[in-house]
C-alpha positions as a printed NumPy array, in Angstrom:
array([[223.322,  21.238, -20.996],
       [224.586,  18.579, -18.378],
       [223.07 ,  15.791, -20.717],
       [225.122,  17.38 , -23.254],
       [228.206,  17.1  , -21.504],
       [227.508,  13.452, -20.222],
       [227.497,  12.357, -23.846],
       [230.245,  14.458, -25.142],
       [232.563,  13.365, -22.043],
       [231.518,   9.369, -22.616],
       [232.438,   9.544, -26.067],
       [235.689,  11.83 , -25.656],
       [236.425,   9.506, -22.806],
       [236.175,   6.209, -24.683],
       [238.179,   7.494, -27.391],
       [241.02 ,   8.725, -25.131],
       [240.964,   5.551, -23.265],
       [241.281,   3.397, -26.468],
       [244.104,   5.843, -27.771],
       [245.999,   5.366, -24.389],
       [245.235,   1.389, -24.338],
       [247.049,   1.408, -27.848],
       [249.761,   3.986, -26.53 ],
       [250.646,   1.653, -23.456],
       [250.761,  -1.626, -25.553],
       [252.798,   0.035, -28.356],
       [250.461,  -0.429, -31.054],
       [252.448,  -0.635, -34.362],
       [250.139,   1.789, -36.165],
       [250.428,   4.409, -33.047],
       [254.251,   4.045, -32.834],
       [254.919,   4.29 , -36.4  ],
       [252.59 ,   7.396, -36.552],
       [254.453,   8.775, -33.11 ],
       [257.86 ,   8.26 , -35.289],
       [256.793,   9.944, -38.631],
       [255.639,  12.953, -36.33 ],
       [258.981,  12.969, -34.845],
       [258.159,  12.128, -31.303],
       [260.489,  10.516, -29.23 ],
       [259.516,   6.878, -28.27 ],
       [260.236,   7.837, -24.663],
       [257.54 ,  10.167, -24.497],
       [254.831,   7.494, -25.065],
       [253.973,   6.287, -21.766],
       [253.781,  10.122, -20.492],
       [251.292,  10.716, -23.501],
       [249.525,   7.646, -22.639],
       [249.154,   8.863, -19.231],
       [248.133,  12.088, -19.779],
       [244.973,  10.685, -22.295],
       [244.053,   8.181, -19.589],
       [244.011,  10.88 , -16.985],
       [241.827,  13.206, -19.199],
       [239.205,  10.338, -19.699],
       [239.228,   9.803, -16.104],
       [238.78 ,  13.416, -15.292],
       [235.991,  13.772, -17.894],
       [234.081,  11.151, -16.412],
       [234.715,  12.246, -12.758],
       [233.618,  15.416, -13.73 ],
       [230.215,  14.149, -14.28 ],
       [230.086,  14.682, -10.366],
       [232.398,  17.215,  -9.722],
       [231.824,  20.225, -12.195],
       [235.521,  21.903, -11.461],
       [237.224,  18.857, -12.22 ],
       [235.267,  18.162, -15.494],
       [236.338,  21.665, -16.445],
       [239.728,  21.173, -15.761],
       [239.925,  17.67 , -17.567],
       [238.339,  19.119, -20.604],
       [240.678,  22.093, -20.638],
       [243.515,  19.622, -20.305],
       [242.445,  17.424, -23.235],
       [241.571,  20.651, -25.654],
       [245.049,  21.891, -24.873],
       [246.608,  18.221, -25.351],
       [244.714,  17.767, -28.516],
       [245.618,  21.434, -29.804],
       [249.241,  20.184, -29.181],
       [248.695,  17.101, -31.434],
       [247.493,  19.684, -34.233],
       [250.529,  21.542, -33.999],
       [253.087,  18.258, -34.052],
       [251.287,  17.414, -37.118],
       [251.665,  20.851, -38.692],
       [254.98 ,  21.028, -37.75 ],
       [255.904,  17.547, -39.23 ],
       [254.215,  18.542, -42.271],
       [251.467,  15.995, -41.879],
       [248.392,  17.141, -42.823],
       [246.241,  14.125, -41.711],
       [244.818,  15.822, -38.898],
       [241.095,  14.842, -39.053],
       [240.96 ,  12.742, -36.185],
       [242.974,  14.847, -33.521],
       [240.82 ,  17.977, -35.135],
       [237.761,  16.108, -34.433],
       [239.088,  15.281, -30.839],
       [240.048,  18.738, -30.134],
       [236.516,  20.04 , -30.974],
       [234.823,  17.414, -28.83 ],
       [237.062,  18.615, -26.026],
       [236.126,  21.875, -26.836],
       [232.61 ,  21.288, -26.482],
       [232.749,  19.   , -23.445],
       [234.58 ,  22.313, -21.919],
       [232.078,  24.439, -23.29 ],
       [228.883,  22.261, -22.035],
       [230.391,  21.733, -18.753],
       [230.682,  25.195, -17.999],
       [227.608,  26.292, -19.146],
       [226.046,  23.301, -16.691],
       [227.753,  24.374, -13.713]])
């Protein structure tokens, strides 16, 4: 189970790091999508920080199981909020955030099982 967690956590941490970087640097595709969803631009640094913290927590969770569980829980809730934000804005292009939600949930389950 630990190897499964390590693989999923690494993949998810990579995706979160890339997304955080693009959000921090105000990538036009990211800012345009956030505007379309009704997310205020002032929230972008906070959202990017949460993604970066999730990535760091997932990787730190390789050594400290409770930290990995907490990070996976936080990322799962963050991504579930992303799905709700898309649905609230009547934007049904939720495949990327749905996949990330499933990966975060898998990371949580695998980390709990390997503890």
